[in-house]
N, C-alpha and C positions, 0 to 999 in steps of 0.2 A: 419718585417712581423711576426716573431715568437712572439714578444712581443704583437703584435695586436691580434693574435690568442689566446694567453693566457688570455689577458684582456677580450676578448669576451666570452671565456669559463667560466671565473670567473663570468662575468655578468649574464650568463644564469643560472649558479648554484645558484647565489644569488637570482635571480628572482624566480626560482622554490621554494627556501626555503621560501621566503616571501609569495608567493602564497599559499603554503601549510599551513602556519601559519595564514591564514585569514587576511593578511595585503596586502596593495597595495602601490606602489611607484608612486608618482606624480612628474612630472618634475617641478622644481621651477625656475631654471635659465638656462643659457647656458650649453650645453652638451659638456663634455670634455672626450672623450673616453679613453684617455691614463692615466687618473687618476684612482686609485682604488676606489671601492665603499664606503668603510668606510670613506675615506678622503673626497669624494664628499658630503657625508651626513653630515660630521662634518663641512665642509665649508658652508653648507646651500644651495648647488646647488640642492639637492633632499630632499624630506621630506617623512616620513612615516605617512600615514593617516589610522586610524582604520576604518574598514568597519562597519558602523552602520546602513545603510539602503540599500535596494536593488536599490533605485534610485541613490544613490551616487556611487554604484558599477557598475551598468549597464549603466547608461546614461551619465556618465562623459566621455568626449572625450579623457581624458588623462589617463584613467585607463589601466593598463597593463594586467589585467585579464578579459576575455570575457566569458559571459554565453550563452549557446546554448539550453536552455530549455524554455518551454512555462509556462506562469503563469496561474493560475486558471481562471482569468478573460478572457484571450485570449482563453483558452480551451472552456469555456462556450459560448463565442461569436461564435467560430467556429462551435460548436455543433448546436447553434441556426440557423446559416446561412445554414448549411447543412440540418437541419430539414425543413426549409422553402423551400429550393430548392427541396427536396424530395417530399414535399407536392404539390408543383406546377407541378412537373412532374408526380406524382402518379395519380392525378385526371384525366388528359387527357388520360393517359395510360389505366386506368380502364374503361373510357368511350369507348375507342377504342376497348378493349377486349369485352365489353358488346355488342357493335355494331356488332362486328364480330360474336359473338355467336347468336345474333338475326338474322343476315343475313343467317347464316348456318341453323338455325331452319326454317326460312321462305323458304329457298330453299328446305329443306326436305319436308315441308308441301306442297309446290307447286308440287314437284315430286310425292308425294303420291296421291294427288288429281288428277293429270293428269293421273297417272297409272290406278287408279280405274275407272275414266271416260272413258279412252280409251278402257279398257276391256269391260265395259258395253255398250258403243256405238257400238263397233265392233259386239257384239252379238245381240244387239237390231235391228241393220240394217238387220239382217237375220231372224227376228221374223215373223212368219206366223200367229200367233194368240196371243192376250193379254187377260189374264184372268181377270174377273171383280175384281176391288179392293174393292168396297163397300161390306163388308161381316160381318155377325154376326153369333153367335152360336144359338142353339135352344132356349136359354134363352134370346136372344136379346142383349147379350154383344158383343161389337166390338172387333176387332183384338187387342190383347195386347201383344206386344213384350217385350223381356227381355232387356230393355234399362235402362233408369234412373228411371222410375216410373212403379211399378208393381201393382198399385191399379186396382181394377176391372173396374173402369170407364175410365181408360186411353185408348184413341183411337189412335192406331198406324197404321191406315189403309193406309195412304200415304207413310209409310216407308217400304212397301213391294211391290214387283212387281213379278208376275208369268207370264211366257210366254213360248210359244213353238217356237223353232228356226229351221231354215233350214241352215245347214252348207255348205259353198261353196265347201269344198273338197268332200262332198258326193253328193251335188246337190239335196238332198231330206230331208224330215223330218227324224230325227234320229229314227231308228227302234228299238223298245224295244224287250225284249224276248217274246216268244209266250205266250199268255194268259194274257198279260198286255195291257195297253193302250198306251200312248205316253210318251215321256220324257218331263219333265218340268224343266226350269231354273228359279231359284228364287234368287232375290237379296233382302236382308233384313238386318235390324239393330239388333245387339245383343251385349251384354257385352262379353268381352274376356273370362271371367269365369262366366257362367250362374249360378253357385251355390252360388256365392257371390253377395252382393248388389253392386250397382254402386258406384264407388269412383274415384274422379278425381285426387286428390293429394296423394302422399305417406304419410302415417301416421303410425299407429301401424302396419297395414298391407300394402303391396304394392298396388299401384293404380290398379283399375279395370275399364278400359275405354271402350267405345263403339267402335265397328268396323263394317265394311260392310262385310257381308259374302255372298258367292255365293254357292248355292246348286244345283246340277243336280240330279234329282230323278224321279222315276216312280210312278205315282199314282195308287193306287189299286181301279180302277173305279168300280169293281164289289163287293168290300168289304168295306174297312175302309175309302176310299176317293172317294165317288161317286161324280159325277159332280152335281153342284147345279141346282135345278129346280124350287125352290120356292123363293119368295121374301117377305119381311115384308111390313108393311104399309108405310115405308119410302123409299121403292125401293131398300133395301139392300138384297143381296143374303144370304140365310141361308145355311151355309156350316158346314162341320164336318171333323174330321180326320186331315190329314196333311195340309189341306187348312187353318187351324187355329193354326197349331203347331208353337210355338214361338222359338223352337230350332230344326231345321231340322237335326242336327247331331245325334239325337236319333232315326232316322228312321232305320228300319232293313237293314242289309248290302246288302240283295238281291234287295232292292229298292233304296238305296242311291248309286249313281254312284260316285259322288265326292262332297267334301265339303271343302272349303278353304276360307281364309280371303283375302280381297282385300286391306285392309289398315293395317299398323303396329299396334302393341299393345301399343306402347308408345304414340300414338296420339289418340285424342278423336274426334269422329265424332259427333259434336254437333247437326247437323241437316241433314236429308236425306229425300227428298220428290220426289215422282214420280207422276207427273200429266199427266194423259192420256187424250189427246184431241181426240174427236170423231166427226164424220160427223154430221152436224146440220140438222136433219130430224125428221119428226113427227113419223115415224115408228121406234120403238125401235130395230126391227130386222135389220134395215139398218144403225144403228149408229155404224159403224165400227170404230176402232181406226185408226187415221191417223198419230199421232205423240205422243212422250213421252218427257216431259220436266223433266230433272233431275236437282235438286237443292241440292248442297252439301256444307256443312260448316265443315271444319276440323280445329282443334285447338291443341295447345300445351302450357304448362305453360311457362311464361317468365323466363329467367335465373334469379335466386335469388328470385323467388316468394315464398311466405309463405302462410300457412293456415290462413284464416281469421276467427276470432271468434270461433276457435275450430271446424269449419265445414270443413271437407276435400274436399268438393265440391265447396268451394269458395276460392279465392286468394285475397291477399291484393293489387295486381296490375293486370291490364287487361292482358289476355292471348293473345298470337300471334295466328292469325287465317287466313285462306284462304277460300274464297267463290268462287264457280263455278256454272254456270248455262248453261246447254247445252240442245238444242232441237234436238231430233232424229226423223227423218221422217221415218215412217214405209212403205217402198216401197213394201214389200212382203205380206202385209195383204190385203186380198181380201174380 
């Protein structure tokens, strides 16, 4: 047993020496472990073969030295396979993330539209009088709001509604201070920043989108805001003062009770229309309003949308939008 251990230790040392000198030992004939290595080599039982190629060293089944590294070809093949797998997984993951973002935006649009409509419907059901929508100034120019187009010929008559409401908690028309008339609630369309032009997408400056604003104010019937009494040849009322004001936030503080936005600034109100339905009668004095139809379209850019043709008001892909149409019956108008 002692001689066996000595022979094995000599064999391991000789094997390490041959491996370190870039040679390998191939078995040639029968193996006799009790003979020493030089004698076996001299007898022809083993032979020393010079390592001349990686195929001879790696793939020979009788090689005593094993390699545990990757070749360049194997590495490139592995990288190519991983790239293909990553591409196949990345495309559906990107689509899933885009769908999730679109779903979140659509949910926010629906919530914003429902909130604005709920607010307007709740107050319109308490309306006791609806002001005429068809209005012009003394020069015959129609109502022009601060929305997307500020040209003098822009007609925004249907984008504003003025009415007087009776609130349930009071049970009567709101009482203004002495010396004034009544309180008016106005819904109208306006840019978030009226001092800047309309801008849908972020560009050099941040976007400036359209919002629905609610103003509660007191008209100066004896001074700047008299009630209209004359009509032009097209049946439109000739008004002045706050009845034509495009930004009611500029009213004096003693006449402006509240002014707030009903839609967020990051969403664009593409369309807002108030259509007043009246009784069908020949007598204009009896044509009282019976219902108000509200049409609302609110939109927001699609995730990843870009400016088209250098115009910040156009996008390369269609925007996400929500449309609503509600009819409010005016039960308190007599």
